[in-house]
N, C-alpha and C positions, 0 to 999 in steps of 0.2 A: 163699606161702599157709607161712601153719608147716609141716614133715612129718607133726608130734608131735601134730596135731589131729585130733580125728576125722571128716571131711567124709560128706556127704549128697549121694547125687548120683539124678538122676534122672532115666533114660531111658525116653525114652518109640518105641516103634518098631511097626507094627503087626505086621510078622515072628518069631516066636516065637525066632526063627536068630539074626537080627542081633539083641535085644536083651536075646540070651547073648549074643554076640561080647563085644558091650560090656560089661555085665557081669565077664564074666571077664577085658578087656584094663582092669581099674582098677581088675577089689579085687588081681590082679597087680603095675600100678603101686602103686597106695596097700592095699594090709595092712589091714584093718582098716575100711576104706572101708563103710560102709552103701551098697546098690544100691537106688531102690527102682526097679522098673521095670512099666509097663501097656502098651498097645495103642493105647488109643486119650485123644481129647483130653479128653473128659467124672470121664474115668477123673486128665490127668493133672490139672486143675484141682480135678476133687474130693483127692487128696493133699498142693495146694502149699499149699491149702487148711489144713491141720492137723499140715505137719510146716515147719520151717520146710528149702529147700534148700539145699547151698549152690553145685554145680550143676546147668546141664539138657543136657540130650542131648538134641533131640527128630531124627525125621521129617520134611520136610516131605508126607510122600510119608505119607499123614493121612485116613481112611477113622471113623465118616463127614466126623464137622469137620476139616472142614483142617488142615495144620501152620499154612498162613501164619494163620489163625483162633490160632489154640492161640499158635502168638509171643507172636498178640499182647493178647488176653489176663493168659497171662503174665503182658505189658510192661510194661504198663498194673496188672499189681500192684504196689502203691507196695513193699509189700518184694521182690520180685523187682526191680524198676528194674533196678541191679545186678551183679543175680547173672549173673556166665557166664552165658551162654548159646553151647551148641557147634549147630550146625541139620546137614541133612545130605542130603544127597538122590541121583535117578538124572542130574537137570539139572534150575539152579537159572540161571532165563534173568533181560537184563539189570534190567524188571522188581520181582523178584526178591528181586537181592543188594540192590536202590531202601530197596525197605519192610522189609526185614531194614536196616539200615541207621539205616535212623529211630525205632528204635527200640532204640537203639546197635552191636547187632552185626556185624559185620565178620571176623568169621571160621568158614569153610563147603570142612563137605569133600562132592566127587562119587564116588561108589563108581564101582565099586570102591575100595577102599583098604586099608590096612595099617595090623593095629595098633600096630608100634610109632613111626607114622606118625597113629595116633589119641591115643596119648598124647606122642608130641611136640607134641599141640596145644594139652590138656588143661593138661600144666605148661605150656606155653607163660604161658597169662591163667589160668592159677594166679598162675603169677609176677606178668602185669605190673596182677595188681586186688594181689599183697603192699605189689608196691611202688609206687603210689601214691602221689606229690610231694605236700606238706601241702595246698599249694593247691588239688585237686583231690576233695582230704578234707574240704576248710571245705565248696568245692561242692555237694558232695552233700552234707553235713548243714542246706546252708541249703537245698538245699531238701526236709529231713528234718522244714526245722522250720514252712515255708509250708504245707507237707500237715498236720502241727500242727495250722495255726494259734497253735504256738507265733516273730509277727509279730515286735514286739520285738529277742524273738534272732537271726531272723533280720537284720532287718536293722544289727546289729555284729554282725554278724560277715560284710556283704554289699558297706558303703560300707568299710571299709579297701581290701575290692580293687577291686576301682571306682575307687578313685584310684591301684593299682599296677602298671605293669608287667607286659603280656607277652599270650600266644595265651590265656590265659583268660577277657581280659574280653569274649570274647564270651560267652561263655557268664556269665560274669559280669553281666552287659545284660540280657541273655535273666531274666536270675531273676530281677532287679533288679522287669521288669516283671512277672511272675507273680503278686511278693510282691505292685504296689500294687494293679495288677488285684484281689486275693486279698482288698483291705481297701477295695474301693471307690472307688478313685481312678484313674479315668479318663487324664487332664488324666496323673499319675505316670509313670503304666503305658506311654503312646501315649512320654512322651516318652526309656525306657527299649528299649519296643523296638525306638525308631527312633532310637536309638545304635548299640544292634548291628548296622541293618542298613548302616548307615557304612562298620563296620568287613565284613559281608561285605554286595554288595549282595541278593540271594535264599535268606538262611538260611532255610531252614521254620519248625524256630521259633519263632520273629525272625516272620518275615512272618501265620504260623496264630493268636502271640498281640495283633499290631495288629490285623487280619482285625480278633479277635475286640471287642477295644478299638472302636474306628469302627461298630458294627452296636451293640455296649452304646452309644456314644452318639449314635444313627440317626444318623450317614455311615453309612450302609446301600450306594451306587454303589461308594465306596469299603473298606472294608469286605470288600463279597460277592468285592468284586473281586480285591479278596488269598485274601478265601480260595477259589476256582476256583484261583486261578495256586497256587497250594499242593494242589489237588484230583488239577491238572494230575497237573502234575510226581511224585504217589507215586497214583494211584486206587485204590487198591485197602486206605488207611490206611484203619480202619472209623473212629478220631477223625473225623482228619480231616472222614470221611464226615457225623458225627450230628451235627457242628460245623456246617456245610456249612448241615443240612439246618434244625439249629435257627435258623442263620444266619438262612434264605427263612420262615422261619414268624413271625420277625418283622417280614423289610419285607415283613409279607403276601401270599412270592408261594408261597399253596399249593398252587401247581403240580408247580413245583423242588422243592415244597421233602415232595413225597407219591415224586416222580419219586430222590431223592433214598436218600430212606427207605424204601426198595421195593430203589433196591438195592445198600445194608446190605443187607436179606433175605434176597439173592438168595445171597451168599456169608455170610453168620449168621442161620441162617432164626432160630432161641429169642434174637437180640439181642433183650435185655426194652428199653433206651435207642429204640430204633426203632421197638421198638412203642407203647411208650410215644410215643416221634414221631411216627407217624400219628391213636393217641387227642385227643395238639390238635391234627393238620388238624382231624376231624369237628367237635371240639370250640369250631373257628372256627369250623366253618358250621354250629355250628348242631343234628346229630347227635352227641344227649342220648346217644340208648341204646346207641353205637355205639359212641362214647367211654370211657362204661363200664363194654363187654366190652375195652376193648386197656389202657386201664387197667389192671383189676382179673391180666388176662395177663403186664401186664409183673412186676408187682411194686414198682411203685415210687411206691412210694404214701406218703408221706414227703415224696421231690423235688417231688412231682406239686402236696401245697400249699402247696410253696414257688416256684414258676411263680405256684402260681393267683393267693398272697395278692403277690406283687411285681405280674403284670399288672392286682389290683385297687387295690393305691398307687399306682400310678403314676396312676390315671383316676382315684382319689380328690385328691394330694396337684393332683389341674391343675382340680380341683373339678368334675369331672365323674364327679359325685356316685351317683346314677344308675347308668348304668357301670361304675361302683365296684364296686353292691349287685351288679345282677346278675350279675358277673362269679363276687365272694362264691355268690349263692344257686348257677348251673347248679356254682359246682364243691362244693357240696353235692349234685349231681345226683348223676355222674359218677364224683371218691374214692373207690376201694375200700374204704378201715379209713376205720371213722369217730372213727378216732385224733387225728387233729388236728380235728377237728369244732369243741369245744370254738374252738379259738382262731378259728377263722373264722367261726366267730358274734361268736367275741368283737369283733373285727378291722368287720362288717359293721353292729353296737356302737355301735361308734368315728364309722365316715361316718357314721350316722341322725343322729349327735349335733354333725357340725361339718356338715351340711346342717340343725342345728335341729331336726330331726324326733325332740323328746325319751319321741314318742307309743312309736316306731318303736326305736327306738336299748333302754328299758326292754326292753322284750319280744323285743329280741336277746341285750343281757344274759345276761337268763331260760334265756335256751334254751342261754346257754353253761354256763353254773352248774345248769342239769340235767345237762347230755352229761357234766362234771365239779365237780362237788360244790365240790370238794376248792381251784376255780381260787380267790382270792383275787382275783385284775385284776378277776374277772366280779364275784363276790362284790360289790366292796367298787364298784367301777361298777354295777351292780343299786338296791342306794340310795343313789348318790346320781340314778342317772340317775332311780329318782322321783322325788324331788323337789324336781330338773328338768324333768318334765312336768306334779306340780302348781303349780307356778309358773306353769307353759304354755301350762294349762291346757289339760292335753291326754293322752289318753284313752290310755288300753294294760290290758295279757290282768293286772288284777288275779289271778286265780286261778292260770292261770303263775310269774304271782312269786315268789307264797304260800308254794305250788307247789317252787320250786326255793331258794327262805330256806327254807325247811321240812328238805327235801333233802340243804343244805347242811353247817345245824347238826346232823344224824342221821348226813354224814359226822363232823363235826367228834369227836362227840364218841365214836363210834365207838374198834377198837379201835386206836393211832394205826397211820399209814398213810405211804408220803414223801412231806405236797402237790407238788405240782402245780406248773411254776412257771412 
């Protein structure tokens, strides 16, 4: 990394004197560097959201958020996935080292250590980052584009890498699997992950990716076996614990799912994904009041709306219209925010229409339009469905429909706003 670049460092240590040691060591080796220090993991996460750091130094021995949890939360932020991270501790167990390696962290220091050793470690890591070869940079770019949804760009870059010989091919096949999984092509994703496993039979990212794909294909026994194997190798990896919990939910094993989410909460008490997962379990049991509370506390409204939509679409596509509509209606009872209600009501209308219930479809489209008078799809569907209901001699709530259309007209005549998609 260029010595001329002004570097931003983040130092996290609950001991003020230790933090001062790191600040002085970094400043002596990199004059002009900006060094932010904080004593808690929660403060570190807040700073990381507002400032782009080039290097992180963090203690494993933090409270109340442990260094183990902080590391995972920082590394799960895509902007910090590849940022050099130096961890230190009084002692690190074999499980600690294994967990750090899950997130690409292979550099750590055991107290006591001297200033020169610390500077040397940081300099080595920065030099490694600067001197990445072109293939490694391309793989990172592919990962970035997958995360950003730039699938065509990622595909163009990954294809020649898959054909090129070299040590990079393991990572390339995993990324190719991630790409096809992201675009909902599970067969291609499965093939890619299996190609990665031919290179390294127990590669955790490939095993986890394949496990998730098999669960999505409803090959639960195979998929769960792989996800459980990965979990056993690194039992404190929060993301993989949540993935396994979600797989148990999909497979209908709510007791195991609850156990996994509870374990996650023991490690990370405020984990919103575990909270949402427990809400899904309560929803599956029909405990809608508990589900609504858990969903509200999780703050995962948009993700949950997508989850319920996927569940309902699966039922409707099988011709199980009542089951799909029931899922939609129960979702309306538990979702913490109304921002997606117009979409759910719209989908209820589509399900009723497919089932031949034009009157019920008309009322659902009217509720969708009432929730969002600028939702043009609901407006068009309501007008068409009213005609279909009349032709089929099926009744609908004319007052509701008239009111929805009046709201839409008033909204269109009001000062210009961004129309709903």
